[in-house]
VMD Tcl script that draws the C-alpha trace (Angstrom):
set ca {
  {29.09 47.80 37.31}
  {30.99 51.08 37.17}
  {34.61 51.41 36.05}
  {36.07 53.15 39.08}
  {35.01 53.79 42.66}
  {37.00 56.51 44.43}
  {36.96 56.55 48.24}
  {37.58 60.10 49.43}
  {36.45 63.45 48.06}
  {39.50 65.54 48.90}
  {41.91 66.87 46.23}
  {43.49 63.46 45.55}
  {40.15 61.70 45.17}
  {38.54 64.39 43.04}
  {41.63 64.71 40.83}
  {41.51 60.92 40.30}
  {37.82 61.07 39.42}
  {38.34 63.93 36.96}
  {41.28 62.19 35.26}
  {39.32 58.95 35.04}
  {36.16 60.56 33.68}
  {38.06 62.56 31.08}
  {39.67 59.29 29.93}
  {36.24 57.68 29.47}
  {35.82 55.77 32.74}
  {32.51 55.88 34.60}
  {33.49 57.07 38.06}
  {31.77 57.50 41.42}
  {33.25 59.24 44.48}
  {32.25 58.28 48.03}
  {32.81 60.97 50.68}
  {31.26 61.16 54.17}
  {31.93 64.87 54.76}
  {29.94 67.73 53.24}
  {31.62 69.75 50.49}
  {33.87 71.65 50.52}
  {36.19 69.33 52.44}
  {38.66 71.05 54.77}
  {41.72 69.73 56.62}
  {44.89 70.98 58.25}
  {47.09 71.93 55.30}
  {49.81 74.45 54.48}
  {47.71 75.49 51.43}
  {50.62 76.32 49.13}
  {50.53 74.72 45.68}
  {53.86 74.53 43.86}
  {54.07 75.65 40.19}
  {53.91 72.07 38.93}
  {50.74 71.51 40.91}
  {49.19 74.70 39.50}
  {49.91 73.51 35.96}
  {48.48 70.06 36.72}
  {45.29 71.56 38.14}
  {44.93 73.86 35.15}
  {45.25 70.86 32.81}
  {42.22 69.38 34.58}
  {40.26 72.59 34.03}
  {40.62 73.66 37.67}
  {41.73 77.25 38.35}
  {40.82 78.21 41.92}
  {41.08 81.75 43.21}
  {44.06 82.37 45.46}
  {47.22 84.40 45.95}
  {50.22 84.21 43.63}
  {53.33 82.62 45.13}
  {56.72 83.50 43.69}
  {59.05 81.38 45.77}
  {60.16 80.11 49.19}
  {61.76 82.12 51.99}
  {63.49 80.61 55.04}
  {63.60 82.76 58.18}
  {65.08 82.57 61.67}
  {65.80 85.20 64.31}
  {68.80 86.57 62.39}
  {68.91 85.22 58.84}
  {66.81 85.34 55.66}
  {67.24 83.16 52.59}
  {64.89 83.07 49.63}
  {64.66 81.50 46.20}
  {62.21 82.37 43.45}
  {60.43 79.71 41.44}
  {62.01 79.31 38.01}
  {59.13 77.66 36.16}
  {56.07 79.80 36.72}
  {54.33 80.77 39.92}
  {52.69 78.81 42.70}
  {49.34 79.46 44.34}
  {48.29 80.00 47.93}
  {44.70 78.76 48.09}
  {42.32 77.98 50.94}
  {41.75 74.26 51.16}
  {37.99 74.79 51.03}
  {38.33 76.94 47.89}
  {40.44 74.26 46.20}
  {38.03 71.50 47.23}
  {35.06 73.48 45.91}
  {36.79 74.15 42.58}
  {37.63 70.46 42.14}
  {34.10 69.39 43.09}
  {32.63 71.91 40.67}
  {34.80 70.62 37.82}
  {33.97 67.02 38.69}
  {30.26 67.86 38.55}
  {30.65 69.60 35.18}
  {32.00 66.45 33.53}
  {29.52 64.05 35.15}
  {31.31 62.58 38.16}
  {28.82 61.37 40.77}
  {29.76 62.28 44.34}
  {27.75 60.29 46.88}
  {27.62 60.70 50.66}
  {28.75 57.60 52.47}
  {31.47 55.77 54.33}
  {33.45 52.73 53.28}
  {33.75 50.25 56.14}
  {34.70 47.17 54.14}
  {36.24 46.42 50.76}
  {35.60 43.03 49.16}
  {37.56 41.94 46.12}
  {36.86 39.29 43.51}
  {38.71 38.25 40.34}
  {36.91 40.84 38.20}
  {35.48 43.44 40.55}
  {35.64 45.16 43.93}
  {32.64 45.98 46.13}
  {32.36 48.76 48.72}
  {29.57 50.98 50.09}
  {27.04 48.92 48.17}
  {28.68 49.66 44.81}
  {30.48 47.29 42.47}
  {33.36 48.54 40.35}
  {36.18 47.20 38.24}
  {38.70 49.17 40.27}
  {38.84 51.11 43.53}
  {41.12 54.03 44.36}
  {41.57 54.77 48.06}
  {42.19 58.50 48.44}
  {40.87 58.65 51.99}
  {43.70 60.54 53.59}
  {46.67 60.30 55.89}
  {45.14 57.66 58.17}
  {43.32 55.83 55.37}
  {40.74 53.34 56.73}
  {40.85 51.43 53.43}
  {44.63 51.09 53.65}
  {44.40 49.90 57.23}
  {41.60 47.47 56.44}
  {43.68 45.87 53.69}
  {46.64 45.43 56.05}
  {48.92 47.78 54.08}
  {50.15 49.89 57.01}
  {53.72 49.42 58.20}
  {54.85 50.09 61.79}
  {55.84 53.66 62.50}
  {59.54 54.48 62.26}
  {61.29 57.80 62.80}
  {60.12 61.00 64.49}
  {56.41 61.63 65.05}
  {55.52 65.08 63.75}
  {52.24 66.92 64.09}
  {50.74 69.93 62.33}
  {48.31 72.69 63.37}
  {46.86 75.43 61.16}
  {44.93 78.66 61.66}
  {43.97 81.65 59.48}
  {44.38 85.37 60.13}
  {42.55 88.27 58.49}
  {45.65 90.19 57.51}
  {47.12 91.57 54.29}
  {50.01 89.33 53.14}
  {53.41 90.98 53.47}
  {55.05 88.80 50.85}
  {54.47 86.79 47.67}
  {56.71 84.08 49.13}
  {55.83 81.16 51.35}
  {57.75 81.90 54.54}
  {59.15 79.06 56.59}
  {60.13 80.27 60.06}
  {62.56 77.93 61.82}
  {63.18 77.37 65.51}
  {64.69 74.59 67.56}
  {61.19 73.29 68.30}
  {59.78 73.15 64.77}
  {58.71 75.31 61.85}
  {55.93 77.77 61.08}
  {54.68 78.09 57.50}
  {53.06 81.34 56.40}
  {51.05 81.11 53.17}
  {49.10 84.05 51.74}
  {45.83 82.62 50.40}
  {44.04 85.83 49.36}
  {44.56 89.59 49.41}
  {43.48 89.79 53.04}
  {44.07 86.32 54.48}
  {47.12 84.31 55.53}
  {47.32 80.75 56.76}
  {49.88 79.83 59.40}
  {50.73 76.16 59.94}
  {53.14 74.91 62.59}
  {54.93 71.56 62.49}
  {56.78 69.95 65.38}
  {57.50 66.72 67.20}
  {56.11 68.35 70.37}
  {52.37 68.39 71.03}
  {51.41 71.80 72.42}
  {48.59 74.33 72.10}
  {48.83 76.41 68.92}
  {49.54 79.68 70.76}
  {52.42 78.06 72.60}
  {54.01 77.15 69.28}
  {53.82 80.76 68.08}
  {55.79 81.90 71.14}
  {58.79 80.18 69.50}
  {58.56 82.61 66.55}
  {58.54 86.12 68.10}
  {58.86 88.06 64.82}
  {55.97 86.16 63.27}
  {53.89 86.49 66.43}
  {54.37 90.29 66.33}
  {53.10 90.44 62.75}
  {50.08 88.29 63.52}
  {48.99 90.59 66.36}
  {47.86 93.03 63.65}
  {45.46 90.43 62.25}
  {42.24 88.82 63.40}
  {41.82 85.08 63.89}
  {39.04 83.95 61.58}
  {38.66 80.25 62.40}
  {39.57 77.51 64.82}
  {42.75 75.47 64.88}
  {42.84 72.33 62.74}
  {45.36 69.59 63.41}
  {46.82 66.50 61.78}
  {49.32 63.82 62.69}
  {51.38 61.92 63.14}
  {52.36 62.92 59.62}
  {54.73 60.12 58.65}
  {52.87 57.11 57.25}
  {54.66 54.03 55.96}
  {52.91 51.77 53.47}
  {53.67 48.21 52.42}
  {52.55 48.71 48.82}
  {50.31 51.07 46.89}
  {48.61 48.29 44.90}
  {46.55 45.50 46.47}
  {44.64 43.50 43.89}
  {42.08 45.87 42.38}
  {42.75 48.64 44.91}
  {45.24 51.49 44.36}
  {46.28 54.09 46.96}
  {46.50 57.73 45.89}
  {47.47 60.96 47.66}
  {48.28 60.90 51.37}
  {46.82 57.39 51.61}
  {49.73 56.17 49.46}
  {52.24 57.03 52.19}
  {53.60 60.27 53.56}
  {56.90 61.63 54.83}
  {56.11 65.15 56.03}
  {54.52 68.46 55.04}
  {57.84 70.29 55.31}
  {58.43 70.82 51.57}
  {54.82 71.68 50.71}
  {54.31 69.30 47.80}
  {51.21 67.48 49.01}
  {48.74 68.82 46.42}
  {51.17 68.53 43.51}
  {51.94 64.91 44.41}
  {48.26 64.11 44.92}
  {47.37 65.30 41.43}
  {50.40 63.60 39.86}
  {49.69 60.28 41.57}
  {46.03 60.52 40.52}
  {47.06 60.88 36.89}
  {49.55 58.00 37.18}
  {46.97 55.70 38.76}
  {44.39 56.35 36.05}
  {46.99 55.93 33.31}
  {47.98 52.52 34.68}
  {44.36 51.41 34.99}
  {43.54 52.52 31.45}
  {46.52 50.54 30.19}
  {45.36 47.44 32.08}
  {48.58 47.47 34.12}
  {47.64 48.35 37.71}
  {50.86 46.83 39.08}
  {52.84 49.45 37.14}
  {51.45 52.10 39.46}
  {53.79 51.17 42.32}
  {56.85 51.91 40.21}
  {55.26 55.05 38.75}
  {54.48 56.36 42.24}
  {58.00 55.72 43.46}
  {59.46 57.50 40.46}
  {57.28 60.61 40.63}
  {57.71 60.99 44.41}
  {61.43 60.14 44.59}
  {62.89 63.67 44.80}
  {60.22 64.77 47.23}
  {60.77 61.81 49.54}
  {64.56 62.15 49.43}
  {64.70 65.87 50.19}
  {61.87 65.84 52.71}
  {63.38 62.93 54.62}
  {66.73 64.71 54.82}
  {65.18 67.97 56.06}
  {63.01 66.21 58.63}
  {66.02 64.39 60.06}
  {67.86 67.68 60.48}
  {64.87 69.63 61.77}
  {64.22 67.07 64.51}
  {67.69 67.62 65.97}
  {67.59 70.83 67.97}
  {71.23 71.78 67.48}
  {71.23 70.92 63.79}
  {67.95 72.66 62.96}
  {69.33 76.07 63.91}
  {71.95 75.71 61.14}
  {69.47 75.28 58.27}
  {68.72 78.95 57.54}
  {72.35 80.11 57.95}
  {73.39 77.33 55.56}
  {70.78 78.44 53.01}
  {72.16 82.00 53.29}
  {75.75 80.86 52.76}
  {74.85 78.59 49.83}
  {72.09 80.40 47.91}
  {72.65 78.37 44.74}
  {72.16 75.11 46.62}
  {69.02 76.47 48.26}
  {67.68 77.66 44.89}
  {68.41 74.25 43.35}
  {66.48 72.51 46.15}
  {63.47 74.82 45.64}
  {63.64 74.24 41.89}
  {63.73 70.47 42.39}
  {60.42 70.61 44.26}
  {58.57 72.60 41.59}
}
mol new
graphics top color blue
foreach p $ca { graphics top sphere $p radius 0.5 }
foreach p [lrange $ca 0 end-1] q [lrange $ca 1 end] { graphics top cylinder $p $q radius 0.2 }
display resetview
């Protein structure tokens, strides 16, 4: 019997496996997709996430990020990070770096799919493996979470995301968030000649139709070349009954999700991975629920507030002007999410 079975080989699952292995737990990861794992993602890692990855021995190649800039047709507001720099990094590059580090320290990554989880008093069984504990890090629409009956009914706006990459030299070291009445576009430089552009909205439209809402951004992107297809995700908001069910813990997006608007997904995934392993090592799995709520509190509070405003067409147009008029408040919000 192994110590820990991790379902999902994305950043949350691999970070959990690395933390667990470094703490002395025998760990196996189950992942159905070939490495490196890709998904629709804004691809910006906040400074705290960069530090957390570095502590795991993971330093992927990317593009330095110095802060956040909000943009609309008339206004610009920006705030630099106070505690170090962030990193724009292709999701596949990050996944490959995490998988490489996991392999270096002896994590086994097996191809497979988890259809059923069976729990006993001392062990959990899935995909033909028996473990003391199982971490479900299988994404936004986690099959493990659903199978355990931990999903809650949807409440609030349904938001969707699409992402594409352009061969184009970045024009800024900031993540740019372009606002319109119909949603936001996130521009993240991920290398010296590549930018990722993700759009988020309650409307479901073709990617090119979204870009029509951001004329300045669309003009810049005409100088680049599309290098891959559009990837999508949604609905983004996922409500979860609890993050602990017997010997199963939920980590990363599987643990519940508000929105991608504030760009903290990777940082929270790595932080929740560390918290889950710490609770398991202490023999206190139930403590993970409280730990998760504490570490995600500021993110959930600020993201929820911004989503509520952004989904109201008349209110959303006031966000960038407000950030311009109150630069200290904007800077404090950016600092809180580091």
